[in-house]
C-alpha positions as CSV (number, residue, x, y, z in Angstrom):
1,M,-60.5,-36.4,-8.7
2,P,-56.9,-35.5,-7.3
3,P,-56.8,-33.7,-4.0
4,K,-56.2,-30.0,-4.1
5,L,-52.7,-29.0,-3.0
6,A,-52.4,-26.4,-0.3
7,T,-51.5,-23.0,-1.5
8,P,-48.4,-21.6,0.3
9,D,-49.1,-18.7,2.5
10,P,-46.7,-15.9,1.4
11,T,-47.1,-14.0,4.7
12,H,-45.9,-17.1,6.6
13,A,-42.8,-17.4,4.4
14,A,-42.0,-13.7,4.9
15,R,-42.4,-14.1,8.7
16,H,-40.2,-17.2,8.7
17,A,-37.5,-15.4,6.6
18,R,-37.4,-12.5,9.1
19,S,-37.2,-14.7,12.1
20,S,-34.6,-17.2,10.8
21,P,-31.0,-16.6,11.9
22,P,-28.4,-16.0,9.1
23,P,-26.8,-19.2,8.0
24,L,-23.5,-20.3,9.4
25,M,-20.2,-20.3,7.5
26,P,-18.1,-23.5,7.3
27,T,-16.1,-22.2,10.3
28,G,-19.2,-22.1,12.4
29,R,-19.3,-18.3,12.5
30,R,-22.5,-16.5,11.5
31,M,-22.7,-15.1,8.0
32,P,-22.8,-11.3,8.0
33,T,-26.1,-9.7,7.1
34,R,-26.4,-7.4,4.1
35,A,-26.5,-4.4,6.4
36,E,-23.4,-5.5,8.2
37,T,-21.6,-6.1,4.9
38,A,-22.5,-2.7,3.7
39,A,-21.4,-1.0,6.9
40,R,-18.0,-2.8,6.7
41,A,-17.6,-1.6,3.1
42,R,-18.3,2.0,4.1
43,A,-15.9,1.7,7.0
44,A,-13.1,0.4,4.7
45,A,-13.5,3.3,2.2
46,P,-10.2,5.2,2.1
47,I,-10.1,8.5,4.0
48,P,-7.7,11.5,3.4
49,L,-5.2,11.9,6.1
50,T,-2.6,14.5,7.0
51,L,0.0,13.6,9.6
52,G,2.7,15.8,11.0
53,V,5.8,13.6,10.7
54,N,9.3,14.8,11.5
55,G,8.3,18.4,11.1
56,E,6.4,18.0,7.8
57,D,2.8,17.6,6.9
58,L,2.5,14.4,4.9
59,H,-0.7,13.5,3.0
60,C,-2.1,10.1,2.1
61,E,-5.3,8.2,1.7
62,V,-5.7,5.1,3.9
63,D,-8.3,2.6,5.1
64,P,-9.5,4.0,8.4
65,R,-8.4,0.8,10.1
66,T,-4.7,1.3,9.1
67,T,-2.3,1.3,12.0
68,L,0.2,4.2,12.3
69,L,3.0,1.6,11.6
70,D,1.5,0.5,8.3
71,C,0.7,4.1,7.3
72,L,4.3,5.2,7.9
73,R,5.9,2.2,6.1
74,D,3.4,1.5,3.3
75,H,1.9,4.9,2.5
76,L,4.6,7.4,3.5
77,G,7.7,5.4,2.7
78,L,9.3,5.8,6.1
79,T,10.6,2.3,6.5
80,G,13.0,3.0,9.4
81,T,10.2,2.1,11.8
82,K,10.2,-1.7,11.8
83,K,7.4,-4.3,12.0
84,G,8.3,-7.0,14.4
85,C,5.6,-8.7,16.3
86,D,2.7,-6.4,15.3
87,H,1.2,-7.0,18.8
88,G,3.0,-4.3,20.8
89,Q,5.4,-6.8,22.5
90,C,8.8,-6.2,20.8
91,G,9.2,-2.4,20.5
92,A,10.6,-2.5,17.0
93,C,8.0,0.0,15.9
94,T,8.5,2.6,18.6
95,V,7.9,6.2,17.5
96,H,7.3,9.4,19.4
97,I,3.9,11.0,19.5
98,N,4.0,14.4,21.1
99,G,7.3,13.4,22.7
100,R,6.1,10.2,24.2
101,R,7.2,6.8,23.0
102,T,4.4,4.7,21.4
103,N,4.2,1.4,19.7
104,A,3.0,2.4,16.3
105,C,1.5,-1.0,15.6
106,L,-1.1,-0.5,18.4
107,V,-2.6,2.9,17.3
108,L,-4.6,3.9,14.3
109,A,-3.1,6.5,12.0
110,A,-6.4,8.3,11.7
111,C,-6.4,9.0,15.4
112,H,-3.2,11.1,15.2
113,Q,-4.0,13.9,12.9
114,G,-2.7,17.1,14.5
115,D,-0.2,15.3,16.6
116,E,3.6,15.6,16.3
117,I,5.0,12.3,15.2
118,T,8.8,11.6,15.2
119,T,10.3,8.5,13.6
120,I,13.9,7.4,13.5
121,E,14.3,9.3,10.2
122,G,13.6,12.6,12.1
123,L,16.1,11.9,14.9
124,G,19.3,12.3,12.9
125,T,20.9,12.0,9.5
126,P,23.9,10.1,8.2
127,E,25.8,13.4,8.1
128,A,24.6,14.5,11.6
129,L,23.9,11.6,13.8
130,H,21.9,12.0,17.0
131,P,24.2,11.5,20.1
132,L,22.4,8.2,20.8
133,Q,23.0,7.0,17.3
134,E,26.7,7.8,17.7
135,A,26.8,6.0,21.0
136,F,25.1,2.9,19.5
137,V,27.9,2.8,16.9
138,E,30.6,3.4,19.4
139,Y,29.4,0.8,21.9
140,D,28.2,-1.7,19.3
141,G,24.6,-1.5,20.5
142,Y,23.3,-3.4,17.6
143,Q,24.0,-6.5,15.7
144,C,21.5,-7.4,13.0
145,G,20.1,-3.9,13.4
146,Y,16.4,-4.8,13.1
147,C,15.5,-3.6,16.5
148,T,17.9,-0.7,16.6
149,A,15.5,2.1,15.4
150,G,13.0,1.1,18.1
151,Q,15.7,0.9,20.8
152,I,17.1,4.3,19.9
153,M,13.6,5.9,19.9
154,S,12.8,4.4,23.3
155,A,16.2,5.5,24.6
156,E,15.7,9.0,23.4
157,A,12.3,9.2,25.1
158,L,13.9,7.7,28.3
159,M,16.1,10.8,28.5
160,R,13.0,12.9,29.4
161,E,11.4,10.3,31.7
162,P,12.0,9.7,35.4
163,C,14.7,6.9,35.5
164,G,17.2,6.1,38.2
165,P,20.9,6.3,37.5
166,A,21.8,2.6,37.7
167,D,22.1,0.1,34.8
168,A,19.2,-1.8,36.3
169,D,17.0,1.3,36.1
170,V,17.8,1.6,32.4
171,R,17.1,-2.1,31.7
172,E,13.7,-1.7,33.4
173,A,12.9,1.4,31.4
174,M,13.9,-0.3,28.2
175,S,12.2,-3.6,29.0
176,G,9.6,-3.0,26.3
177,N,12.2,-3.3,23.6
178,I,13.5,-6.8,22.6
179,C,16.9,-7.4,21.1
180,R,16.8,-10.9,19.7
181,C,20.6,-10.8,19.1
182,G,21.1,-10.2,22.9
183,A,23.1,-6.9,22.7
184,Y,21.5,-5.7,25.9
185,S,24.7,-4.8,27.8
186,N,26.0,-2.8,24.9
187,I,22.6,-1.0,24.5
188,V,22.7,-0.1,28.2
189,A,26.3,1.1,27.9
190,A,25.4,3.3,24.9
191,I,22.4,4.9,26.8
192,Q,24.4,5.5,30.0
193,H,27.2,7.1,27.9
194,V,24.7,9.7,26.6
195,R,23.1,10.2,30.0
196,G,26.4,11.2,31.4
197,P,28.2,10.5,34.7
198,R,26.2,8.7,37.3
199,K,25.1,10.6,40.4
200,D,24.7,7.6,42.7
């Protein structure tokens, strides 16, 4: 007579399933649980957003993880603000939030409802340039032009910040904005022109 096979204990299997860690992905990272996957899906659902940009209330729907830079460019069509490093290191994405310069790639759009946001499009127009825009043209403060919007936005904010009169002071205050073409001396000259005669 063949031996009887042991009947699996369902409670043991259930206990083992609860205590076993989730399997690993090929990269060695833990697979997300169902609850984690569902939570991520809820977090990624688009949310309605109203941003005050250049004196207008603009409406869009974005993933709540969208940066202000991507919102401005991809959802609101304001492409004057440039994406350079996307890590807050080059300054090409500089905008003003409540009058202070900010790297738009480092902040979430959803965090700035109710704030006053100014981009390069709100600083001047082709028919009526801002004094800094005129100075950048006069002093050739740009070459390829990719960093120019961020440079001008930083320079405009600098006018309201404590900054010494010397060229070295301006260079230090503008050190967060990189010009890969190396037009730094012209940029400083343009800024100093708008700042007016030195008092040193």
